[in-house]
C-alpha positions as CSV (number, residue, x, y, z in Angstrom):
1,M,-14.7,1.5,4.6
2,K,-16.0,1.5,8.1
3,A,-14.3,1.3,11.4
4,V,-14.6,-2.1,13.2
5,N,-14.3,-2.9,16.9
6,T,-11.9,-5.6,17.7
7,D,-10.3,-7.0,20.9
8,A,-6.8,-5.7,21.6
9,D,-5.0,-9.0,21.6
10,F,-6.4,-10.3,18.2
11,L,-3.5,-9.4,16.0
12,P,-0.7,-11.2,18.0
13,R,-2.9,-14.3,18.3
14,H,-3.7,-14.3,14.6
15,A,0.0,-13.8,13.6
16,A,0.9,-16.9,15.6
17,Q,-1.9,-18.9,14.0
18,R,-0.6,-17.9,10.5
19,S,3.1,-18.6,11.2
20,G,2.8,-22.1,9.6
21,S,1.1,-20.8,6.5
22,S,3.2,-21.1,3.3
23,N,1.5,-18.0,1.7
24,S,2.0,-15.7,4.6
25,R,4.1,-12.6,4.0
26,Y,4.3,-11.6,7.6
27,L,5.3,-14.1,10.3
28,S,4.9,-12.8,13.8
29,G,5.8,-9.3,12.8
30,T,8.7,-10.1,10.5
31,M,8.7,-9.9,6.7
32,R,9.5,-12.9,4.6
33,E,10.8,-12.4,1.1
34,P,8.4,-13.6,-1.6
35,P,9.6,-16.3,-3.9
36,L,11.7,-15.1,-6.8
37,K,10.3,-15.5,-10.4
38,P,13.4,-15.6,-12.7
39,A,11.8,-13.6,-15.6
40,S,9.9,-11.1,-13.4
41,R,10.6,-7.5,-12.7
42,E,10.1,-5.5,-9.5
43,A,9.7,-1.8,-9.0
44,S,11.4,0.1,-6.2
45,S,11.2,3.7,-5.0
46,L,14.6,5.3,-4.9
47,A,15.1,7.2,-1.6
48,G,15.1,11.0,-2.3
49,A,15.0,10.6,-6.1
50,N,12.0,11.4,-8.4
51,K,12.2,8.1,-10.2
52,I,11.3,4.4,-9.9
53,G,14.0,1.7,-10.2
54,V,13.1,-1.4,-12.1
55,V,14.9,-4.5,-10.9
56,D,15.2,-7.9,-12.6
57,R,14.5,-10.3,-9.8
58,G,16.3,-13.2,-11.5
59,K,19.5,-11.2,-12.1
60,R,19.0,-9.2,-8.9
61,Q,20.1,-6.0,-10.6
62,Q,18.5,-2.7,-11.7
63,I,17.6,-2.7,-15.4
64,A,15.8,0.6,-15.9
65,T,14.6,3.8,-14.2
66,W,11.3,5.5,-14.8
67,P,11.4,9.3,-14.3
68,L,8.6,10.9,-12.2
69,A,7.5,14.4,-11.5
70,Y,7.7,13.7,-7.7
71,V,9.6,11.7,-5.1
72,V,7.5,8.7,-4.0
73,S,7.6,6.8,-0.8
74,A,5.0,4.0,-1.1
75,L,4.3,1.5,-3.9
76,A,1.6,-1.1,-4.6
77,L,1.1,-3.4,-7.6
78,D,-1.7,-4.7,-9.7
79,E,0.1,-7.4,-11.5
80,S,-2.8,-8.6,-13.6
81,R,-3.4,-5.2,-15.2
82,H,0.2,-4.2,-15.3
83,R,-0.2,-1.2,-13.1
84,L,2.1,0.3,-10.4
85,F,0.7,2.7,-7.9
86,A,3.1,5.2,-6.4
87,G,2.3,7.5,-3.5
88,G,4.1,10.9,-3.3
89,R,4.3,13.0,-0.1
90,N,5.1,16.5,-1.5
91,P,2.9,17.1,-3.3
92,A,0.5,14.5,-1.9
93,K,-0.3,12.5,-5.1
94,L,-1.2,8.9,-6.2
95,I,0.5,8.2,-9.5
96,V,-0.5,5.2,-11.7
97,L,2.1,3.8,-14.0
98,D,2.1,1.1,-16.7
99,T,4.6,-1.6,-15.6
100,V,5.4,-2.5,-19.2
101,S,6.4,1.0,-20.5
102,G,6.8,3.0,-17.3
103,K,4.4,5.6,-18.7
104,E,2.2,7.6,-16.3
105,I,-1.5,6.6,-16.7
106,A,-3.2,8.7,-14.1
107,E,-2.5,11.1,-11.2
108,L,-4.9,11.8,-8.3
109,D,-4.8,13.8,-5.1
110,C,-3.7,11.7,-2.1
111,V,-3.4,11.8,1.7
112,S,-0.6,14.0,3.2
113,G,2.5,12.3,4.5
114,I,1.7,9.0,2.8
115,D,3.3,6.0,4.6
116,D,1.6,3.0,3.0
117,L,-0.2,2.0,-0.1
118,W,-2.1,-1.3,-0.7
119,Y,-4.0,-2.9,-3.6
120,D,-7.2,-4.8,-2.9
121,T,-7.4,-7.3,-5.8
122,A,-10.9,-8.5,-5.1
123,R,-12.5,-5.0,-5.1
124,R,-9.9,-3.4,-7.4
125,R,-9.3,-0.6,-4.9
126,I,-6.2,1.2,-3.7
127,Y,-5.8,2.1,0.0
128,A,-3.4,4.9,1.0
129,T,-2.7,5.9,4.6
130,G,-0.9,9.0,5.7
131,T,-0.7,11.5,8.5
132,D,-4.2,13.0,7.7
133,G,-6.1,9.8,7.1
134,L,-7.0,7.0,4.8
135,A,-7.8,7.5,1.1
136,V,-9.7,4.9,-1.0
137,Y,-9.6,4.8,-4.8
138,D,-11.6,2.7,-7.2
139,Q,-10.0,1.2,-10.3
140,K,-12.7,1.5,-13.0
141,D,-10.4,-0.2,-15.5
142,A,-6.7,-0.3,-16.1
143,D,-6.6,3.4,-17.2
144,H,-9.3,5.1,-15.1
145,Y,-9.4,5.7,-11.4
146,Q,-11.7,7.6,-9.0
147,T,-11.4,8.7,-5.4
148,I,-14.1,7.0,-3.4
149,G,-13.4,9.0,-0.2
150,K,-11.0,10.0,2.5
151,I,-11.5,8.8,6.1
152,P,-10.0,10.6,9.0
153,T,-7.7,8.6,11.3
154,R,-5.9,9.6,14.4
155,G,-3.3,12.3,13.8
156,G,0.1,10.9,12.9
157,S,-1.2,7.5,11.8
158,G,0.2,6.2,8.6
159,T,1.7,2.7,8.9
160,S,-0.9,0.2,7.7
161,F,-1.5,-3.4,6.6
162,W,-4.1,-4.8,4.2
163,C,-5.1,-8.4,5.0
164,P,-7.2,-9.9,2.2
165,E,-7.7,-13.2,4.1
166,L,-9.5,-11.3,6.9
167,D,-10.9,-8.6,4.6
168,R,-9.6,-5.9,7.0
169,Y,-7.3,-2.9,6.8
170,Y,-5.2,-2.2,9.9
171,V,-3.7,1.3,10.7
172,A,-1.3,1.9,13.5
173,A,-2.3,4.9,15.6
174,P,0.2,6.6,17.8
175,M,-0.5,7.8,21.4
176,T,-1.9,11.3,21.4
177,G,-2.9,13.3,24.4
178,K,-5.5,11.2,26.2
179,E,-5.6,8.3,23.7
180,Q,-3.3,5.3,24.0
181,A,-1.5,3.9,20.9
182,G,-3.6,1.3,19.1
183,I,-4.6,-0.4,15.9
184,L,-7.5,1.0,14.0
185,V,-9.4,-1.6,12.1
186,F,-11.4,-0.9,8.9
187,A,-13.7,-3.2,6.9
188,P,-14.3,-2.4,3.2
189,E,-17.8,-1.8,2.1
190,D,-19.0,-3.0,-1.3
């Protein structure tokens, strides 16, 4: 990933352009619920608990829990390979789970204070942001993962958004000392 320069008013203008799009998850800063699939399941981190809740979206009820060694605060999904990525803060770990069995497949070191986790389907990469930077992981296959690198961001950054349509990763950066709050923009490198 490399940092990209962008003009400051790009994001609000782009959000307004996308507001009519039927496949947009974010409309002018608000989240829209994805369509429900009657037979599908969804995973949810359970606040303060070291387990994942599995929800039947059609029934709208929890149908299982998967125990974990750590409390996790961020999740991302690779639906085609049946993998759930879970980011833990203490310790800072990325846990890969099989979405069929709930079995842990892999565990890697992660960024501290993880806030967001995203899956890049086209590159088969996982992006994690936390208070000490951005971590990028490569999915070799469904069961094997490798840390590509860790990129420093501004201290306290964490909230992020992956936009596959623009091929950009956005990280919210808080105001610190002499620097104003802003949006850091990263472009993946192949």
